[in-house]
MDTraj code that builds the backbone (N, CA, C; nanometers):
import mdtraj as md
import numpy as np

residues = "MET ALA ALA ALA ARG THR VAL LEU LEU THR GLY SER ASN ARG GLY ILE GLY LEU GLU LEU VAL LYS GLN LEU LEU SER SER PRO ARG PRO PRO ALA TRP ILE PHE ALA THR CYS ARG ASP PRO GLU GLY THR ARG ALA GLN GLU LEU ARG ASP LEU ALA SER LYS HIS PRO ASN LEU VAL LEU VAL LYS LEU ASP VAL ALA ASN PRO SER ALA ILE ARG ASP ALA ALA LYS VAL VAL GLU GLY LYS LEU ASN GLY MET GLY LEU ASN LEU LEU ILE ASN ASN ALA GLY ILE TYR THR PRO THR ALA THR LEU GLU THR ALA ASN ALA GLU ASP MET LEU SER THR TYR LYS THR ASN ALA VAL GLY PRO MET LEU MET ALA GLN ALA PHE LEU PRO LEU LEU LYS LYS ALA ALA GLN ASP SER LYS GLU LYS GLY LEU SER CYS SER LYS ALA ALA ILE ILE ASN ILE SER THR ILE LEU GLY SER ILE LYS LYS THR PRO ASP SER PHE PHE LYS PRO VAL ILE SER TYR ARG CYS SER LYS ALA ASP LEU THR VAL ASP THR SER VAL ARG GLY LEU LEU SER VAL LEU THR ILE LEU SER GLU LYS HIS SER GLY THR LEU LEU ASN TRP GLU GLY LYS ALA ILE PRO TRP".split()
xyz = np.array([
    [-0.1825, -1.1118, 1.0598],
    [-0.1214, -1.0520, 0.8583],
    [-0.0810, -1.2050, 0.8169],
    [-0.0090, -1.2595, 0.8815],
    [0.0875, -1.4081, 0.7638],
    [0.0013, -1.4813, 0.7456],
    [-0.1941, -1.4564, 0.7848],
    [-0.2774, -1.5478, 0.7611],
    [-0.3510, -1.5445, 0.5485],
    [-0.3055, -1.4290, 0.5408],
    [-0.3389, -1.3786, 0.3466],
    [-0.2314, -1.4243, 0.2732],
    [-0.3017, -1.5186, 0.1814],
    [-0.2206, -1.5871, 0.1026],
    [-0.1735, -1.5493, 0.0082],
    [-0.2389, -1.4580, -0.0021],
    [-0.1351, -1.3791, -0.1458],
    [-0.1442, -1.2021, -0.1186],
    [-0.1105, -1.1365, -0.1197],
    [-0.0894, -1.0333, -0.1170],
    [0.0267, -0.8875, -0.2279],
    [-0.0810, -0.7870, -0.2229],
    [0.0177, -0.6924, -0.3898],
    [0.0232, -0.5651, -0.3082],
    [0.0947, -0.5228, -0.3212],
    [0.1848, -0.3800, -0.2704],
    [0.1578, -0.2745, -0.3470],
    [0.1772, -0.1922, -0.3609],
    [0.2043, -0.0557, -0.4875],
    [0.3148, 0.0171, -0.4074],
    [0.4311, 0.0486, -0.4803],
    [0.5505, 0.1632, -0.3782],
    [0.5998, 0.0982, -0.3570],
    [0.6902, -0.0550, -0.4204],
    [0.7361, -0.1586, -0.2832],
    [0.8828, -0.1044, -0.3238],
    [0.9409, -0.0164, -0.3614],
    [1.0799, -0.0228, -0.3803],
    [1.1205, 0.0552, -0.3204],
    [1.0765, 0.1318, -0.1869],
    [1.1494, 0.2046, -0.1250],
    [1.0965, 0.2544, -0.0042],
    [1.0881, 0.2677, 0.1179],
    [1.0300, 0.3245, 0.2207],
    [0.9184, 0.1866, 0.3197],
    [0.8555, 0.2759, 0.3345],
    [0.6965, 0.1875, 0.3849],
    [0.6989, 0.0376, 0.2853],
    [0.6517, 0.0792, 0.1999],
    [0.6644, -0.0603, 0.0474],
    [0.7752, -0.1611, 0.0812],
    [0.8845, -0.0639, 0.0583],
    [0.9789, -0.2229, 0.1210],
    [1.0140, -0.2809, 0.2288],
    [0.9838, -0.1989, 0.3331],
    [0.9625, -0.2364, 0.4654],
    [0.8994, -0.3725, 0.4725],
    [0.7363, -0.3394, 0.4520],
    [0.6464, -0.4151, 0.4476],
    [0.6967, -0.5411, 0.3706],
    [0.7458, -0.5550, 0.2343],
    [0.7929, -0.6423, 0.1728],
    [0.8864, -0.7688, 0.2410],
    [1.0086, -0.6952, 0.3250],
    [1.0280, -0.7482, 0.4139],
    [0.9981, -0.8072, 0.5185],
    [0.9142, -0.7452, 0.5759],
    [0.8956, -0.8330, 0.7248],
    [0.7691, -0.9015, 0.6775],
    [0.6847, -0.8954, 0.5503],
    [0.6202, -1.0380, 0.5053],
    [0.7144, -1.1271, 0.5204],
    [0.8038, -1.1391, 0.3944],
    [0.8609, -1.2210, 0.3907],
    [0.9243, -1.2740, 0.4996],
    [1.0005, -1.2405, 0.6077],
    [1.0242, -1.2465, 0.7108],
    [0.9289, -1.3546, 0.8275],
    [0.8123, -1.3410, 0.8195],
    [0.7015, -1.3622, 0.8837],
    [0.6842, -1.4917, 0.9141],
    [0.6536, -1.5557, 1.0199],
    [0.6654, -1.6900, 1.0683],
    [0.5434, -1.7886, 0.9653],
    [0.4494, -1.7325, 0.9525],
    [0.4038, -1.7722, 0.7916],
    [0.4066, -1.6594, 0.6954],
    [0.4910, -1.6367, 0.6025],
    [0.4732, -1.5833, 0.4662],
    [0.3339, -1.5959, 0.3534],
    [0.3031, -1.4925, 0.3459],
    [0.2356, -1.5579, 0.2228],
    [0.2830, -1.6090, 0.1233],
    [0.2234, -1.6820, 0.0192],
    [0.2341, -1.8167, -0.0816],
    [0.2783, -1.6968, -0.1869],
    [0.2135, -1.6104, -0.2343],
    [0.2779, -1.4973, -0.2958],
    [0.2701, -1.3915, -0.2672],
    [0.3634, -1.2959, -0.3026],
    [0.3771, -1.1542, -0.2523],
    [0.4146, -1.0668, -0.3995],
    [0.3352, -0.9871, -0.4173],
    [0.3273, -0.9411, -0.5487],
    [0.3145, -0.7808, -0.5085],
    [0.5242, -0.7495, -0.5340],
    [0.5868, -0.6034, -0.5191],
    [0.5601, -0.5587, -0.6554],
    [0.4954, -0.4348, -0.6399],
    [0.5005, -0.3339, -0.7851],
    [0.5746, -0.2055, -0.7306],
    [0.6131, -0.1654, -0.8676],
    [0.7197, -0.0357, -0.8658],
    [0.6970, -0.0039, -1.0227],
    [0.7264, 0.0995, -1.0877],
    [0.7175, 0.1828, -1.2146],
    [0.8300, 0.1158, -1.2700],
    [0.9431, 0.1235, -1.1864],
    [1.0521, 0.0693, -1.2637],
    [1.1272, -0.0816, -1.2007],
    [1.0595, -0.1692, -1.2317],
    [1.1423, -0.3191, -1.1465],
    [1.2327, -0.3104, -1.1915],
    [1.2935, -0.3037, -1.3008],
    [1.4553, -0.3514, -1.3608],
    [1.5803, -0.1956, -1.3279],
    [1.5337, -0.0808, -1.2963],
    [1.5832, 0.0176, -1.2477],
    [1.6755, 0.0261, -1.1610],
    [1.7276, 0.0829, -1.0915],
    [1.8616, 0.1472, -1.0001],
    [1.7864, 0.0950, -0.8541],
    [1.6543, 0.1699, -0.8779],
    [1.6259, 0.2265, -0.7179],
    [1.5037, 0.1026, -0.7035],
    [1.5092, -0.0649, -0.7662],
    [1.4297, -0.1095, -0.7214],
    [1.5685, -0.2767, -0.7013],
    [1.6860, -0.2286, -0.6700],
    [1.7793, -0.3001, -0.6715],
    [1.7805, -0.3850, -0.5280],
    [1.7470, -0.3503, -0.4729],
    [1.6873, -0.4040, -0.2999],
    [1.5847, -0.5279, -0.3690],
    [1.4823, -0.4616, -0.4176],
    [1.3759, -0.5685, -0.4468],
    [1.4173, -0.6741, -0.5313],
    [1.4750, -0.6464, -0.6059],
    [1.5491, -0.7635, -0.7046],
    [1.6050, -0.8647, -0.6458],
    [1.7448, -0.8116, -0.5140],
    [1.8264, -0.8907, -0.4447],
    [1.6995, -1.0051, -0.3501],
    [1.5613, -0.9325, -0.2729],
    [1.4783, -1.0271, -0.2299],
    [1.4571, -1.1053, -0.3071],
    [1.4046, -1.0940, -0.3886],
    [1.3086, -1.1903, -0.5234],
    [1.3945, -1.3038, -0.5879],
    [1.5861, -1.2721, -0.5651],
    [1.6134, -1.3715, -0.5936],
    [1.6267, -1.4515, -0.4754],
    [1.5922, -1.4904, -0.3854],
    [1.6171, -1.5176, -0.2699],
    [1.4748, -1.5864, -0.2192],
    [1.3872, -1.5412, -0.2572],
    [1.2576, -1.5658, -0.2037],
    [1.1235, -1.5753, -0.3257],
    [1.1226, -1.6797, -0.3221],
    [1.0346, -1.7572, -0.4544],
    [0.8942, -1.7232, -0.4599],
    [0.8339, -1.7113, -0.3877],
    [0.7331, -1.6202, -0.3730],
    [0.6955, -1.4855, -0.3655],
    [0.8517, -1.4157, -0.3802],
    [0.8330, -1.3009, -0.4153],
    [0.8219, -1.2591, -0.5611],
    [0.7264, -1.1897, -0.6391],
    [0.7139, -1.1705, -0.7674],
    [0.7252, -1.0212, -0.7618],
    [0.7714, -0.9896, -0.8427],
    [0.8289, -0.8083, -0.8770],
    [0.7432, -0.8088, -1.0412],
    [0.6441, -0.7127, -0.9961],
    [0.5438, -0.6359, -1.1268],
    [0.5899, -0.4935, -1.1237],
    [0.5870, -0.4675, -1.2795],
    [0.5957, -0.3407, -1.3395],
    [0.4332, -0.3076, -1.3182],
    [0.4302, -0.1657, -1.2504],
    [0.2794, -0.0965, -1.2648],
    [0.3420, 0.0495, -1.2179],
    [0.2850, 0.1562, -1.2767],
    [0.2291, 0.2309, -1.2353],
    [0.1082, 0.3183, -1.2198],
    [0.0386, 0.3738, -1.1258],
    [-0.0672, 0.3771, -1.0547],
    [-0.1563, 0.4527, -1.0880],
    [-0.0578, 0.5747, -1.1308],
    [-0.1084, 0.7162, -1.2636],
    [-0.1445, 0.6421, -1.3724],
    [-0.1253, 0.5082, -1.4392],
    [-0.1271, 0.4640, -1.5473],
    [-0.2330, 0.3751, -1.5782],
    [-0.3609, 0.4076, -1.6365],
    [-0.4732, 0.3151, -1.6116],
    [-0.4585, 0.1537, -1.7061],
    [-0.3676, 0.2166, -1.8270],
    [-0.3155, 0.0815, -1.8950],
    [-0.2163, -0.0256, -1.8571],
    [-0.1781, 0.0300, -1.7806],
    [0.0027, -0.0419, -1.6915],
    [-0.0850, -0.1024, -1.5416],
    [-0.1914, -0.0139, -1.5183],
    [-0.2903, -0.1179, -1.4104],
    [-0.3458, -0.2144, -1.4856],
    [-0.4016, -0.2243, -1.5946],
    [-0.4768, -0.3392, -1.6365],
    [-0.3720, -0.4296, -1.6659],
    [-0.2582, -0.3853, -1.7120],
    [-0.1521, -0.4954, -1.7624],
    [-0.1051, -0.5554, -1.6433],
    [-0.0949, -0.5060, -1.5435],
    [-0.0594, -0.5595, -1.4238],
    [-0.1046, -0.6897, -1.3632],
    [-0.2804, -0.6451, -1.4045],
    [-0.3802, -0.7543, -1.3358],
    [-0.3822, -0.8548, -1.4117],
    [-0.3322, -0.8503, -1.5151],
    [-0.3076, -0.9927, -1.6055],
    [-0.2012, -1.0376, -1.5675],
    [-0.0856, -1.0053, -1.5429],
    [-0.0071, -1.0554, -1.5071],
    [-0.0039, -1.1311, -1.3378],
    [-0.0647, -1.0686, -1.2396],
    [-0.0776, -1.1199, -1.1433],
    [-0.2058, -1.2483, -1.1433],
    [-0.3043, -1.2132, -1.2050],
    [-0.4178, -1.2969, -1.2399],
    [-0.3241, -1.4448, -1.2860],
    [-0.2525, -1.4585, -1.4009],
    [-0.2065, -1.5467, -1.4513],
    [-0.1349, -1.6219, -1.3322],
    [-0.0302, -1.5859, -1.2957],
    [0.0751, -1.6079, -1.1770],
    [-0.0717, -1.6875, -1.0880],
    [-0.1561, -1.6299, -1.0273],
    [-0.2404, -1.7023, -0.9027],
    [-0.2978, -1.8088, -0.9900],
    [-0.3141, -1.8580, -1.0867],
    [-0.3206, -1.9686, -1.1932],
    [-0.4895, -1.9945, -1.0777],
    [-0.5911, -1.9002, -1.0805],
    [-0.7069, -1.9632, -1.0338],
    [-0.7354, -1.9214, -0.8805],
    [-0.6215, -1.8659, -0.8410],
    [-0.6139, -1.8248, -0.6727],
    [-0.6951, -1.6850, -0.6952],
    [-0.7245, -1.6462, -0.6087],
    [-0.8004, -1.5000, -0.5662],
    [-0.6374, -1.4135, -0.4971],
    [-0.6498, -1.2797, -0.4461],
    [-0.5896, -1.2446, -0.4395],
    [-0.6695, -1.1696, -0.2658],
    [-0.5709, -1.2121, -0.1693],
    [-0.6117, -1.1551, -0.1037],
    [-0.6409, -1.0189, -0.0041],
    [-0.5505, -0.9564, -0.0118],
    [-0.4871, -0.8435, 0.0263],
    [-0.4426, -0.7705, -0.0678],
    [-0.5267, -0.6382, -0.1387],
    [-0.4150, -0.5314, -0.1777],
    [-0.3785, -0.4187, -0.0438],
    [-0.2567, -0.3732, -0.0539],
    [-0.2109, -0.2345, -0.0211],
    [-0.1834, -0.1512, -0.0734],
    [-0.2602, -0.0550, -0.1517],
    [-0.2377, 0.1050, -0.2276],
    [-0.1422, 0.1664, -0.1190],
    [-0.0436, 0.1190, -0.1140],
    [0.0643, 0.1881, -0.0426],
    [0.1412, 0.3375, -0.1447],
    [0.1576, 0.3476, -0.3052],
    [0.2068, 0.4568, -0.3605],
    [0.1673, 0.6029, -0.3499],
    [0.2666, 0.6418, -0.3546],
    [0.2160, 0.7920, -0.3085],
    [0.3440, 0.8999, -0.3520],
    [0.2791, 1.0756, -0.3879],
    [0.3867, 1.1297, -0.3836],
    [0.3547, 1.2445, -0.2775],
    [0.4669, 1.3071, -0.2545],
    [0.4111, 1.4354, -0.1532],
    [0.5445, 1.5334, -0.2014],
    [0.4822, 1.6831, -0.2205],
    [0.6105, 1.7462, -0.2798],
    [0.5948, 1.8608, -0.1532],
    [0.6779, 1.8415, -0.0900],
    [0.7295, 1.9244, 0.0588],
    [0.7220, 2.0521, 0.0103],
    [0.7841, 2.1281, -0.0948],
    [0.7704, 2.2096, -0.1886],
    [0.6744, 2.3065, -0.1717],
    [0.5916, 2.2390, -0.2064],
    [0.4556, 2.3152, -0.3077],
    [0.4119, 2.3879, -0.2005],
    [0.3536, 2.4449, -0.2194],
    [0.2695, 2.5697, -0.0947],
    [0.1758, 2.6786, -0.2227],
    [0.0449, 2.7551, -0.1480],
    [-0.0227, 2.8018, -0.1827],
    [-0.0190, 2.8995, -0.3040],
    [0.1504, 2.9431, -0.3107],
    [0.2090, 3.0456, -0.3710],
    [0.2923, 2.9687, -0.5318],
    [0.3078, 2.8330, -0.5081],
    [0.3456, 2.8040, -0.5874],
    [0.3513, 2.6796, -0.6788],
    [0.2493, 2.6107, -0.5913],
    [0.1743, 2.4851, -0.6256],
    [0.1240, 2.5345, -0.7976],
    [0.1436, 2.4652, -0.9422],
    [0.0411, 2.4995, -1.0255],
    [-0.0705, 2.3629, -1.0629],
    [-0.1260, 2.3730, -1.1319],
    [-0.2315, 2.2644, -1.1674],
    [-0.1870, 2.1511, -1.2143],
    [-0.0705, 2.1307, -1.3408],
    [0.0101, 2.0425, -1.3096],
    [0.0597, 1.9662, -1.1719],
    [0.1016, 1.9866, -1.1092],
    [0.1421, 1.8879, -0.9566],
    [0.0302, 1.8934, -0.8968],
    [-0.1070, 1.9395, -0.8804],
    [-0.1905, 1.9105, -0.8552],
    [-0.2990, 1.8223, -0.9137],
    [-0.2560, 1.7952, -1.0483],
    [-0.3363, 1.6704, -1.1593],
    [-0.2373, 1.5644, -1.1040],
    [-0.1080, 1.6179, -1.1059],
    [-0.0394, 1.4362, -1.0647],
    [-0.0049, 1.3867, -0.9763],
    [-0.0358, 1.5220, -0.8661],
    [-0.0582, 1.4298, -0.7195],
    [-0.2111, 1.3352, -0.7335],
    [-0.3061, 1.4212, -0.7770],
    [-0.4418, 1.3517, -0.7410],
    [-0.4494, 1.2354, -0.8349],
    [-0.3834, 1.2304, -0.9618],
    [-0.3960, 1.1271, -1.0120],
    [-0.3438, 0.9772, -0.9580],
    [-0.2399, 0.9928, -0.8478],
    [-0.1519, 0.9293, -0.8119],
    [-0.2332, 0.8939, -0.7008],
    [-0.2472, 1.0101, -0.5908],
    [-0.2401, 0.9664, -0.4706],
    [-0.4346, 0.9487, -0.4242],
    [-0.5116, 0.9563, -0.5201],
    [-0.6534, 0.9486, -0.5220],
    [-0.7056, 0.8509, -0.6101],
    [-0.7017, 0.8846, -0.7531],
    [-0.7410, 0.8340, -0.8402],
    [-0.6729, 0.6719, -0.8513],
    [-0.5550, 0.6807, -0.8231],
    [-0.4261, 0.5205, -0.8647],
    [-0.5081, 0.4252, -0.7827],
    [-0.5443, 0.4678, -0.6050],
    [-0.5965, 0.3728, -0.5114],
    [-0.7300, 0.3081, -0.5827],
    [-0.8112, 0.4009, -0.6428],
    [-0.9459, 0.3774, -0.6907],
    [-0.9560, 0.3091, -0.8433],
    [-0.8645, 0.3018, -0.9224],
    [-0.8322, 0.2259, -1.0652],
    [-0.7404, 0.0841, -0.9698],
    [-0.6887, 0.0757, -0.9040],
    [-0.6401, -0.0428, -0.8625],
    [-0.7495, -0.1253, -0.7986],
    [-0.8955, -0.0857, -0.6838],
    [-0.9088, -0.1127, -0.6702],
    [-1.0316, -0.1989, -0.7743],
    [-1.0474, -0.1302, -0.8636],
    [-1.1384, -0.1417, -1.0139],
    [-1.0690, -0.2893, -1.0382],
    [-0.9453, -0.2608, -1.0646],
    [-0.9150, -0.3117, -1.1555],
    [-0.8507, -0.4892, -1.0770],
    [-0.8321, -0.4893, -0.9803],
    [-0.8067, -0.6363, -0.8750],
    [-0.9806, -0.6286, -0.7997],
    [-1.0373, -0.6000, -0.8022],
    [-1.1746, -0.6802, -0.7516],
    [-1.2131, -0.7712, -0.7977],
    [-1.2077, -0.8392, -0.9363],
    [-1.2378, -0.9988, -0.9521],
    [-1.1549, -1.0420, -0.8692],
    [-1.0226, -1.0566, -0.8534],
    [-0.9586, -1.1350, -0.8053],
    [-0.9614, -1.1133, -0.6000],
    [-0.9978, -1.0181, -0.5922],
    [-1.0550, -0.9962, -0.3772],
    [-1.1948, -1.0439, -0.4256],
    [-1.2398, -1.0656, -0.5097],
    [-1.3555, -1.1338, -0.5103],
    [-1.3939, -1.2510, -0.4907],
    [-1.2685, -1.3434, -0.5876],
    [-1.2419, -1.4848, -0.5888],
    [-1.2011, -1.5189, -0.4383],
    [-1.1530, -1.4474, -0.3534],
    [-1.0569, -1.4697, -0.2448],
    [-1.1478, -1.4934, -0.1864],
    [-1.2330, -1.3535, -0.1767],
    [-1.3371, -1.3907, -0.0553],
    [-1.4991, -1.5198, -0.0534],
    [-1.4725, -1.5513, -0.2019],
    [-1.5487, -1.6263, -0.2281],
    [-1.5303, -1.7850, -0.2308],
    [-1.3942, -1.8047, -0.1882],
    [-1.2788, -1.9052, -0.1695],
    [-1.2232, -1.9399, -0.0128],
    [-1.2863, -1.8385, 0.0609],
    [-1.2287, -1.8514, 0.1877],
    [-1.3723, -1.8821, 0.2620],
    [-1.3596, -1.9577, 0.4085],
    [-1.4220, -1.9743, 0.5122],
    [-1.4607, -1.9243, 0.6158],
    [-1.3862, -1.8102, 0.5637],
    [-1.3989, -1.7197, 0.7205],
    [-1.5066, -1.6708, 0.7045],
    [-1.5517, -1.5979, 0.8031],
    [-1.7000, -1.5340, 0.7954],
    [-1.6941, -1.3450, 0.8016],
    [-1.7342, -1.2804, 0.7610],
    [-1.6863, -1.1350, 0.8368],
    [-1.5773, -1.0946, 0.7616],
    [-1.5597, -0.9715, 0.7716],
    [-1.4532, -0.9388, 0.6755],
    [-1.2905, -0.9735, 0.7361],
    [-1.1785, -0.9519, 0.7028],
    [-1.0205, -0.9544, 0.7500],
    [-0.9785, -0.9664, 0.6398],
    [-0.8430, -0.9387, 0.6695],
    [-0.7107, -0.9051, 0.5598],
    [-0.6602, -1.0249, 0.5069],
    [-0.6864, -1.1641, 0.5945],
    [-0.6637, -1.3141, 0.5507],
    [-0.7968, -1.3249, 0.4202],
    [-0.8830, -1.2812, 0.4535],
    [-1.0058, -1.3440, 0.3710],
    [-0.9986, -1.2325, 0.2281],
    [-1.0134, -1.0942, 0.2291],
    [-0.9978, -1.0468, 0.0844],
    [-1.0167, -0.8301, 0.1774],
    [-0.9198, -0.7888, 0.1275],
    [-0.9340, -0.6446, 0.2046],
    [-0.8498, -0.5559, 0.0768],
    [-0.8997, -0.4338, 0.0558],
    [-0.8130, -0.3158, 0.0451],
    [-0.8086, -0.2271, 0.1640],
    [-0.6383, -0.1869, 0.1578],
    [-0.5949, -0.1129, 0.2694],
    [-0.5303, -0.0314, 0.2073],
    [-0.5509, 0.1269, 0.2092],
    [-0.5135, 0.2538, 0.1907],
    [-0.4448, 0.2924, 0.2547],
    [-0.2648, 0.3278, 0.2351],
    [-0.1537, 0.4074, 0.3538],
    [-0.1931, 0.5368, 0.2852],
    [-0.2202, 0.6405, 0.3991],
    [-0.2353, 0.7507, 0.3960],
    [-0.1477, 0.8019, 0.5090],
    [-0.1881, 0.9117, 0.5428],
    [-0.0929, 1.0044, 0.6357],
    [-0.1696, 1.0903, 0.7406],
    [-0.1470, 1.1354, 0.8197],
    [-0.2226, 1.2170, 0.9285],
    [-0.2466, 1.3533, 0.8167],
    [-0.1883, 1.4329, 0.7441],
    [-0.2282, 1.4795, 0.6437],
    [-0.3721, 1.4352, 0.5628],
    [-0.4245, 1.3613, 0.5557],
    [-0.5589, 1.3437, 0.4989],
    [-0.6850, 1.3406, 0.6295],
    [-0.6264, 1.3754, 0.6978],
    [-0.7477, 1.4043, 0.8194],
    [-0.7709, 1.5676, 0.8042],
    [-0.8515, 1.6181, 0.7414],
    [-0.9138, 1.7267, 0.7407],
    [-0.9006, 1.8253, 0.8732],
    [-0.9646, 1.7155, 1.0083],
    [-0.9580, 1.7652, 1.0953],
    [-0.8345, 1.8210, 1.1963],
    [-0.7309, 1.7586, 1.1553],
    [-0.6109, 1.7542, 1.1887],
    [-0.5288, 1.8728, 1.1034],
    [-0.5898, 1.9136, 0.9549],
    [-0.5083, 2.0021, 0.8926],
    [-0.4653, 2.1153, 0.9909],
    [-0.5051, 2.2271, 1.0880],
    [-0.4262, 2.3259, 1.1733],
    [-0.3278, 2.2542, 1.2204],
    [-0.2987, 2.1553, 1.2514],
    [-0.2463, 2.0910, 1.3149],
    [-0.0667, 2.0573, 1.2534],
    [-0.1021, 2.0779, 1.1333],
    [-0.0101, 2.0160, 1.0408],
    [0.0673, 2.1154, 0.8992],
    [-0.0631, 2.2243, 0.8696],
    [-0.0634, 2.3166, 0.7719],
    [-0.0376, 2.4512, 0.8409],
    [-0.0656, 2.4881, 0.9681],
    [-0.0344, 2.6161, 0.9745],
    [0.1246, 2.6288, 1.0487],
    [0.1655, 2.5108, 1.0428],
    [0.3107, 2.4943, 1.1235],
    [0.3880, 2.4541, 0.9858],
    [0.5187, 2.5253, 1.0191],
    [0.6413, 2.5018, 0.9247],
    [0.6014, 2.3424, 0.8953],
    [0.6356, 2.3019, 0.7597],
    [0.6212, 2.1673, 0.6825],
    [0.7322, 2.0595, 0.7325],
    [0.8410, 2.1574, 0.7746],
    [1.0033, 2.1088, 0.8108],
    [0.9359, 2.0186, 0.9482],
    [0.8904, 2.1283, 1.0003],
    [0.8631, 2.0366, 1.1511],
    [0.7294, 1.9202, 1.1468],
    [0.6772, 1.9180, 1.0487],
    [0.6360, 1.7575, 1.0520],
    [0.6896, 1.6691, 1.0180],
    [0.7649, 1.7052, 0.8871],
    [0.9016, 1.6007, 0.8376],
    [1.0093, 1.5437, 1.0005],
    [1.0709, 1.6680, 1.0249],
    [1.1111, 1.5843, 1.1569],
    [1.0769, 1.5695, 1.2382],
    [0.9336, 1.5347, 1.3262],
    [0.8844, 1.5146, 1.3866],
    [0.8518, 1.3478, 1.3649],
    [0.8707, 1.3234, 1.1880],
    [0.8310, 1.2095, 1.2051],
    [0.9433, 1.1001, 1.1974],
    [1.0908, 1.1577, 1.1953],
    [1.2399, 1.0943, 1.2468],
    [1.1744, 1.0576, 1.3405],
    [1.1283, 1.0728, 1.4824],
    [1.1483, 0.9982, 1.5741],
    [1.0595, 0.7906, 1.5704],
    [1.0212, 0.7663, 1.4858],
    [0.9142, 0.7052, 1.4456],
    [1.0303, 0.6278, 1.3617],
    [1.0717, 0.5341, 1.3138],
    [1.1273, 0.4627, 1.2040],
    [1.0528, 0.3369, 1.1256],
    [1.0674, 0.3442, 0.9792],
    [1.0475, 0.2538, 0.9386],
    [0.9717, 0.1539, 0.9747],
    [1.0946, 0.0717, 1.0691],
    [1.0554, -0.0516, 1.1472],
    [0.9848, -0.0612, 1.1878],
    [0.9974, 0.0541, 1.3202],
    [0.8335, 0.0063, 1.3821],
    [0.7233, 0.0518, 1.3489],
    [0.7229, 0.1481, 1.2332],
    [0.5992, 0.1536, 1.1957],
    [0.5162, 0.0570, 1.1149],
    [0.6082, 0.0088, 1.0218],
    [0.5572, -0.1904, 0.9086],
    [0.5289, -0.2332, 1.0583],
    [0.5993, -0.2879, 1.1621],
    [0.5946, -0.3876, 1.2993],
    [0.4184, -0.3236, 1.3260],
    [0.3867, -0.1897, 1.3422],
    [0.2700, -0.1694, 1.4011],
    [0.1666, -0.2076, 1.3028],
    [0.1848, -0.1171, 1.1796],
    [0.1202, -0.1460, 1.0711],
    [0.0906, -0.2738, 1.0519],
    [0.1486, -0.3865, 1.0578],
    [0.1019, -0.5155, 1.0140],
    [0.0367, -0.6097, 1.1397],
    [0.0918, -0.5532, 1.2614],
    [-0.0197, -0.5995, 1.3669],
    [-0.1416, -0.5357, 1.3448],
    [-0.2124, -0.4409, 1.3530],
    [-0.3130, -0.3475, 1.3008],
    [-0.4178, -0.4392, 1.1928],
    [-0.3163, -0.4779, 1.0652],
    [-0.3539, -0.5532, 0.9799],
    [-0.4543, -0.6767, 1.0293],
    [-0.4410, -0.7143, 1.1450],
    [-0.4237, -0.8482, 1.1629],
    [-0.5858, -0.8663, 1.2710],
    [-0.6381, -0.7198, 1.3331],
    [-0.7191, -0.6875, 1.3861],
    [-0.8599, -0.6308, 1.3249],
    [-0.8431, -0.5815, 1.1939],
    [-0.9336, -0.5134, 1.1325],
    [-1.0760, -0.6701, 1.0889],
    [-1.1379, -0.5864, 1.0784],
    [-1.3201, -0.6412, 1.0615],
    [-1.4056, -0.5262, 1.0196],
    [-1.4915, -0.5851, 0.9732],
    [-1.6444, -0.5001, 0.9235],
    [-1.6066, -0.3804, 1.0027],
    [-1.6191, -0.3544, 1.1571],
    [-1.6239, -0.2454, 1.2143],
    [-1.5313, -0.1121, 1.1731],
    [-1.3961, -0.1191, 1.1152],
    [-1.2569, -0.0416, 1.0688],
    [-1.2998, -0.0213, 0.9415],
    [-1.4380, -0.0437, 0.8633],
    [-1.4556, -0.0295, 0.7434],
    [-1.4068, 0.1214, 0.7139],
    [-1.3408, 0.1531, 0.6007],
    [-1.3784, 0.3101, 0.5903],
    [-1.3123, 0.3757, 0.7085],
    [-1.2531, 0.3631, 0.8025],
    [-1.2121, 0.4162, 0.9192],
    [-1.0422, 0.4883, 0.8937],
    [-0.9864, 0.5474, 0.9307],
    [-0.8915, 0.6242, 0.9460],
    [-0.7962, 0.6162, 1.0438],
    [-0.7084, 0.4990, 1.0621],
    [-0.6502, 0.4682, 1.1507],
    [-0.4593, 0.4927, 1.1595],
    [-0.4359, 0.5107, 1.2585],
    [-0.2847, 0.5096, 1.2743],
    [-0.2138, 0.3907, 1.2953],
    [-0.0663, 0.3837, 1.3208],
    [0.0095, 0.2793, 1.3112],
    [-0.0390, 0.1760, 1.4016],
    [-0.0845, 0.2420, 1.5326],
    [-0.0936, 0.1518, 1.6730],
    [-0.2293, 0.1343, 1.6666],
    [-0.3187, 0.1551, 1.5327],
    [-0.4771, 0.1292, 1.5015],
    [-0.5687, 0.2346, 1.6019],
    [-0.5086, 0.3236, 1.6200],
    [-0.5803, 0.4500, 1.7086],
    [-0.6349, 0.5321, 1.5858],
    [-0.7650, 0.5460, 1.5911],
    [-0.8342, 0.6328, 1.4916],
    [-0.7795, 0.7684, 1.5259],
    [-0.8141, 0.7915, 1.4141],
    [-0.7564, 0.9572, 1.3301],
    [-0.8958, 1.0271, 1.3039],
    [-0.9022, 1.1153, 1.3301],
    [-1.0511, 1.1819, 1.3361],
    [-1.0001, 1.2691, 1.1503],
    [-1.1256, 1.2350, 1.0627],
    [-1.1397, 1.2903, 0.9583],
    [-1.1924, 1.4051, 0.9335],
])
top = md.Topology()
chain = top.add_chain()
for i, resn in enumerate(residues, 1):
    res = top.add_residue(resn, chain, resSeq=i)
    for name in ("N", "CA", "C"):
        top.add_atom(name, md.element.get_by_symbol(name[0]), res)
traj = md.Trajectory(xyz[None], top)
């Protein structure tokens, strides 16, 4: 994973996104540039990110709302300018929203549209906006085949993204799902995630994998 020279992450101010930033920075061979994006880099919820950026010159905070197409385009211009001719090796779409109280009885059109804009449309728009930089990285790389150190897009999801696993998660109370996740710390999850990124290749393209690299049925 450390071989990726340039990395961009969405939703970097908390949870898995923030832990990814921390572990990338502390890796034996940290990326030359880490672009950590969030909706409000100057807000109180991004204080920890700002503290990290003050200590690590290779960490750049970028304002970005994945539900806002113009904000994505603006962010891509900022990143392109900072890279100064380099490409982007790795785009990690991590930002997402989850409303545990939404049920069939209570969900409304506004909730559905907001969730789809962030969780589904957002990653697609991110891929479109940063594709030229990803292609640049791939063209400049001497590596053969696909890898996260050459050029790749990683979409962070959840077991809830598996259609086959739906009965396991929704026929039971949502609170049980949330409690079961407490057995896996963010630190452990991200360490596993980063180790999985190092082994990804063409055969993994389009697959749904867990933090241990095991396939989740879609």
